N, C-alpha and C positions, 0 to 999 in steps of 0.2 A: 836157446830161445824159450821163454816161457809165456803162456798165454793165460789171461785171466780164466778162472774156472767157476762155472755155475754148476754145482753138483747136482746130479739127478737124484731122484727118490730111491733108486734101486741100490743095491749094495755093490754094484759094479757100474762101470761107464763103458759105453760103446764109442769107439773111436775109428776114424778113417783118415785117409790121406786127402789132400785137396783135389786130387784127380778124379773124385767123384763128380766134379763139374756141377755143382749146384750153387745156389747163393748162401750167403751166411745166415740169411733169414730162414731158409729151409733147414739148414743144419740145426739151427736153434729150435725149430718147430718139431723136428724129429728127435730133439734132445740128444744129438750125436755131436761128440767133440772131433776136431779135426786139426791136422798138422800140415803146413804148406810145403810144397816142394820149391825149388828155385828156378828161375830162367834168366837168361841174358839176351838183351836185344839193343842194337845201336850202341854197343859198348858199355851198357849199364846193367847192373845186377838188380833183380827184383825178387821178392817173395810171391809166390803164387797165391795172392790174397783175394781170389775170387773176383778179379776185375776192378778192385778198388784203386790200385796205383795206376793202371792202364785199362781203360775199358776194353772188352773183347772186340769191340767194333774197330777201335783205334789199333788194337794189336794186329788185327788181320789186315787192316789197311797199310800198316807199316810193312808187313811182309809182301803185300801185293806191290808195294812201291820199291821193294828190293831189300828190305832189311832181313837180316838172318837171325833167327832166334835159336838158341841152344839152351838145354836143360841141365839141372844138377840134382843129384840124389838128396834126400834127407839124410845127413850123416849120423854117426853113432852118438856123438855128443849131443845134438839136437834131440835124438830120441831119449836119451838118458834124462834131460831136463824136462822133457815133455811129460814122459811117463811118471817121473817122480812126483810132479805136482799133484797127481791123483793118489798115488801110493801113499804119500805122507798124510793125506786126509783120510786114510783107511778105506780107500775104495779099491777093488779089483779092477782089472782092464781086459777088455777083449777088442783087439785092434785089427782092422782090415786094411791090408796093403795093396797097393797097385800091383798088378801081375808081375810075377818074376820073370815071365817071358819077355818083359818089356824093359825092366830095370833091376838093378841089384839092391834097391832099397830095402826089400824084404830081409836080406841078410843083415843089414844094418840094424833093423828092428829086433832081430833075433839076438844080435850080440848084446844090445842094450838090456833085452829082457833077462839074459843069463847074468849079467853084472848086477842087475837090480834084484834078481832073485835071491842072491846071497845077502843083500842089504835088508830085504823085506821078506824073510822066509814065511811069513804068515799070510802074505798076499798072493793071489792068483794073477797071473799075466798070460793071456792067450794072444799069440801073434798069428794071424791068418794070411795066407797067400790067396788073394781073391781069384787069381788066374783070369781076371777081367779088368776092364778099364772104363772110366767114364760112366755113361747111363748103365752099362752092364754091371759095373761095381755098385751103382746106386740101387739096382734091383736087390742085391744082397743086403745093402744097408737098411733099406726099408723093411725088409722081412725081419732083420735082426732087431730093429726098433719095436716092430709089432710084437715080436715074442717077448721082448722085455717087458712091454706094457701088459702082456698076458701073464706076467710073473713067471716066465720060464727062467731056469737057472742058466748062469753063464756057460755051464758045461753043455747044456741041452742046445744052446745057440751055437757054440763051438762045433758040436757034432752035426748040426743041421747044415751049417755053411760047408763043411767038408763033404757031406753027402749030396748037396744040391748045387754047388758052384758050376759044375760041369753042364748043368741044365739050362744056364743062362746063355742063350744064343745071340750073338752079336754079328750082323752081316753088313759090310760096308761097300761103298763105291766111291770112286774119286774121279773127278773130271779134270784134274790137273795133277800130273805125276812129278812135277818139279821138286817137291818137297820130300817125296818118297826116294827120289834119286839122291837128293842131298843127305838123307839119313841112312842110305845104303840098303834100304828095303826092296828097292828095284834098281837094276844095273842101269847105268848112265845110257848104254846103247838101247836097251829095251824101252827105257823111259823116254828117251828123245824120239825114237820112232813111234811110240805109243801116242805122244802128244801130237806129233804131226799127223797121225791117222785117226785122231780123235777116239783113241781107245780108253775105255774106262774099265779098269780092273775091278772085279767083284771079289771081295776079301772076307775072311772069317777069322775070328779069334779061336784058335783050336784048344784042345784040352790042356795044352801046356802053356797056355795064355799067350801064344804067339800069333802075330798077325799074318796069315797066309793067304796068298793070292790063289783063288779057286778057279776063276774064269777070267777071260779078257773079251770085253764086249765093245763094238763100235758104238758110239753115242751114248749119252747119258740116258736118254729115253729108253733105250733097250736094256741098259744096265738096271734101271729101276724095275723093269719087268722080270729081270733074273732075281732080284731081291724078293719080289713077291713070290716067285716061284720056289725060292729056297724056303721061305716061311711056310708055304703049303706043304712042302716036303717034310720040314723038320718041327714045326710048332706042334705043341700038344692039340690033338684032335684036328690038325689040318686046317681046312676052311671054316670049321666050326670053333676055331680057337676062341676061348672067352675069358682069357686072363688078361693081365696088364700088357700094355705094349707101349714103347717109348721110341721117339725119334731123336737123333742127335745129328748136329751139322756143324760144319766150320764156315761160317760166313756165307751161308747159302739158305737163309730163310725161306726164300721163295721156292727152292727146290724141296725144303722140308715140308712145306704146306702142300706141294704137289704130291709128295709121297704119302702124306697123311690122307688125301682124298682117295688115292688109290687104295691104301690100306683099309679104309672104311668101306669102300665099294666091295673088296674081295673078303673082308672078314667082318661082317655085320655084327657079330656077337662079341667083339672086343669089349672088355670090361671098362667101363667109364670113358672118359675122353682120352685120346692119344696125346699125351703131353710132349712138347717140343723143347729140347734143351740144346745148348751150344757147347762144343768142345772148349775146354778151357785152354789156358796158355801151355800147359805141359803137353798134353796130347796134340793140341794144336800146332805146337812147334815142329811136330814130326809129320803131321798130315798137310798142314798148310790150308789155305782156303779151298773149298770146293768138295769136301767130303761129306757124304750123307751115310747114316747108318740106322738101322732098325734093331731093337732089342726086344726079345720075347722069351717065354718060357718054352722049353722043348725037349728033344731028345738029347742025351748025353753026347757031347761033341767028340769028334774023332781026332786023328792026328793032324 
């Protein structure tokens, strides 16, 4: 698959996977290129084209109605074609993958890199494991774009991501465990009991990029309180946190707004407004509707 390329002014391009979960307009505004994953729903194959083929609202409504969505990795052949369109125009590449703790796509990108390095020995290709997903991956993408605009080198950006990706904290809650059961992230027995008892697991993406259940709390309202406590404990400067903060949800805008209000009450110094995003089709296929997350800069994550 080849995408039309609008080349950046820099000697290199910044690239990411569609799992960053932003609009094509924002990708263009950041001047970041992207490559889509794949998903399947109702027996049809789709590219993760950022809600163009199926709106995210329709996607989640299908899941609520009983449709089952699965995802597919970006394969080596796709990466070869995607990377080469930049290399043949004389551009170096720094590409940010979805966490290797979630998918094997990072390895496919590395295989493509090694093959193309032989064909374009004069070009630089950096493939990075974000160890994050969705809005947490976006944190890194935005900083990479900012550094490029400050005329930092591709090597400086590569080193910065490696040194700072563990500082992106992402904490999640889910009010519906059905899709975590399907994906094998929560056992069927625990998930069924959890749904019956209105259990909302509180989860974190750990230093290996894996989604780990840290606590199990009854009711969504209590789970939101736990998210706030986690942020107080792990955010830079605790309740005096004054950096960027993002919220992401899967078909729960009302819950996202409620979480935003609580965050503004508890962290009055947060930089700018707290933006709200929605999980796209790739992460959303595994979370299903009913997941809320907050992303912030903080302590390096543990196991």
